[in-house]
C-alpha positions as CSV (number, residue, x, y, z in Angstrom):
1,X,95.8,-8.8,-23.3
2,X,97.0,-12.1,-24.3
3,X,94.9,-14.1,-26.2
4,X,96.8,-17.2,-27.0
5,X,98.0,-17.7,-23.4
6,X,94.1,-17.6,-23.0
7,X,93.5,-19.9,-25.7
8,X,95.9,-22.4,-24.0
9,X,94.7,-21.7,-20.5
10,X,98.4,-20.6,-20.1
11,X,96.9,-18.0,-18.6
12,X,95.9,-17.6,-14.7
13,X,94.2,-15.0,-12.8
14,X,94.3,-14.8,-9.2
15,X,91.5,-16.9,-8.3
16,X,90.4,-17.9,-11.6
17,X,91.7,-20.9,-13.7
18,X,91.4,-20.9,-17.1
19,X,90.9,-24.1,-18.6
20,X,91.8,-24.7,-22.5
21,X,89.5,-26.0,-25.0
22,X,90.1,-29.8,-25.6
23,X,88.7,-31.2,-29.5
24,X,86.0,-34.8,-28.4
25,X,88.3,-36.5,-31.1
26,X,92.3,-36.8,-30.3
27,X,93.8,-36.5,-34.1
28,X,95.7,-39.2,-35.3
29,X,100.1,-38.4,-35.5
30,X,100.9,-41.0,-37.2
31,X,99.1,-40.3,-40.8
32,X,101.1,-38.4,-42.9
33,X,97.6,-37.8,-44.8
34,X,98.0,-34.9,-47.5
35,X,101.0,-32.8,-46.2
36,X,104.3,-33.0,-48.0
37,X,106.7,-35.3,-47.1
38,X,110.1,-33.5,-45.6
39,X,114.0,-33.7,-47.4
40,X,116.1,-36.5,-45.6
41,X,118.7,-35.1,-43.1
42,X,121.6,-34.9,-44.5
43,X,124.1,-37.6,-42.8
44,X,127.5,-36.5,-41.9
45,X,130.7,-38.5,-40.7
46,X,132.8,-37.0,-37.9
47,X,136.3,-37.5,-38.3
48,X,137.3,-39.7,-35.0
49,X,139.6,-37.3,-33.6
50,X,142.1,-39.2,-31.2
51,X,141.7,-40.1,-27.0
52,X,143.7,-37.0,-25.6
53,X,147.3,-38.6,-24.4
54,X,147.1,-40.2,-20.5
55,X,149.4,-37.3,-19.4
56,X,152.7,-39.0,-17.6
57,X,153.8,-37.2,-14.5
58,X,156.8,-37.8,-13.4
59,X,158.0,-39.3,-10.0
60,X,159.3,-35.5,-8.8
61,X,155.8,-34.7,-10.2
62,X,153.9,-37.0,-7.7
63,X,156.3,-36.1,-5.0
64,X,155.2,-32.9,-5.5
65,X,151.7,-33.3,-5.0
66,X,152.5,-36.2,-2.3
67,X,154.4,-33.0,-0.2
68,X,151.8,-30.6,-1.0
69,X,149.3,-32.9,-0.3
70,X,150.6,-33.9,3.1
71,X,151.0,-29.7,3.6
72,X,147.2,-29.6,3.0
73,X,146.3,-32.2,5.4
74,X,149.0,-30.6,8.6
75,X,146.8,-27.2,7.4
76,X,143.3,-28.5,8.2
77,X,144.6,-30.8,11.5
78,X,146.1,-27.2,12.2
79,X,142.7,-25.4,12.1
80,X,140.9,-27.9,13.7
81,X,143.1,-27.7,16.1
82,X,142.1,-24.2,17.2
83,X,138.7,-24.2,16.2
84,X,137.9,-27.3,18.7
85,X,140.7,-24.6,20.9
86,X,138.2,-22.0,20.1
87,X,135.3,-24.1,20.2
88,X,136.9,-25.1,24.1
89,X,137.8,-22.2,25.3
90,X,133.5,-20.5,23.9
91,X,132.2,-23.2,25.7
92,X,134.6,-22.7,29.6
93,X,133.6,-18.6,29.2
94,X,129.8,-19.8,29.1
95,X,129.6,-21.9,32.2
96,X,132.3,-19.3,33.6
97,X,129.7,-16.2,32.6
98,X,126.2,-18.6,33.6
99,X,128.5,-19.6,36.9
100,X,129.0,-15.8,37.8
101,X,125.0,-15.0,36.9
102,X,124.2,-18.0,39.3
103,X,126.6,-16.2,41.9
104,X,124.7,-13.0,41.3
105,X,121.3,-14.5,41.9
106,X,122.3,-16.0,44.4
107,X,123.5,-12.3,45.7
108,X,120.7,-10.5,44.9
109,X,118.2,-13.1,46.9
110,X,120.5,-12.8,50.0
111,X,120.0,-9.1,49.9
112,X,116.0,-9.3,49.6
113,X,115.7,-11.6,52.1
114,X,118.2,-9.1,54.5
115,X,116.3,-5.8,53.4
116,X,113.4,-8.2,54.0
117,X,113.8,-9.0,57.4
118,X,115.5,-5.4,58.7
119,X,112.3,-3.8,57.0
120,X,109.9,-5.4,59.5
121,X,112.6,-5.3,62.3
122,X,111.9,-1.8,61.9
123,X,108.2,-2.5,61.4
124,X,108.1,-4.3,64.7
125,X,110.8,-1.7,66.5
126,X,107.7,1.1,65.0
127,X,104.8,-1.0,66.5
128,X,107.0,-1.2,70.1
129,X,106.9,2.4,69.4
130,X,103.7,3.6,69.4
131,X,103.0,0.2,72.1
132,X,104.7,2.6,74.5
133,X,104.1,5.4,73.1
134,X,100.3,4.0,74.0
135,X,101.1,2.7,77.1
136,X,103.1,5.8,78.5
137,X,100.1,8.6,77.4
138,X,97.9,6.2,79.1
139,X,99.7,6.1,82.2
140,X,99.9,9.9,81.7
141,X,96.3,9.5,81.7
142,X,96.3,7.4,85.3
143,X,98.9,8.9,86.6
144,X,96.4,12.7,86.3
145,X,92.9,10.6,87.2
146,X,95.0,9.6,90.2
147,X,95.9,13.4,90.4
148,X,92.0,14.7,89.4
149,X,91.6,11.9,92.5
150,X,92.9,13.1,95.2
151,X,92.4,16.7,94.5
152,X,88.1,15.9,94.1
153,X,89.6,13.8,97.5
154,X,90.7,17.0,99.2
155,X,88.1,19.0,98.4
156,X,85.4,16.8,99.9
157,X,87.4,17.1,103.0
158,X,87.5,20.2,103.1
159,X,83.5,21.1,102.7
160,X,83.2,17.7,104.9
161,X,85.3,20.1,107.5
162,X,83.1,23.4,107.2
């Protein structure tokens, strides 16, 4: 695919690093050997240009720049004041929302407590009603048994007379 890149070890496979082959002897770079020498570079003389003249600002320009700088600083101060005011309002709003959230939580807990208390009260009333019904049932049974006993006694008396 890229034989030159592989040759110099510049192409890497995802899991394989290819190391370049390095000769055992380093080449001598200072020896020109039998290579032809290069021609000398031509020298060019640049004409020196005079430095640009520093502009001299008039007093009116300096005053205008000072006025603009002062106006810019005033605008920046006004922006900072607006940003600080916005940040303060946001912090107050967040604090108010936090207080309202906590109040809602307290109200919800109180409502839950009241609901649980009402449920307990209803359960107690239900248990009391059940107990009262059982007492009434037992009283009816006792009365029925007394009545039966009295009838049985009357029958026994009648039987004894006969």
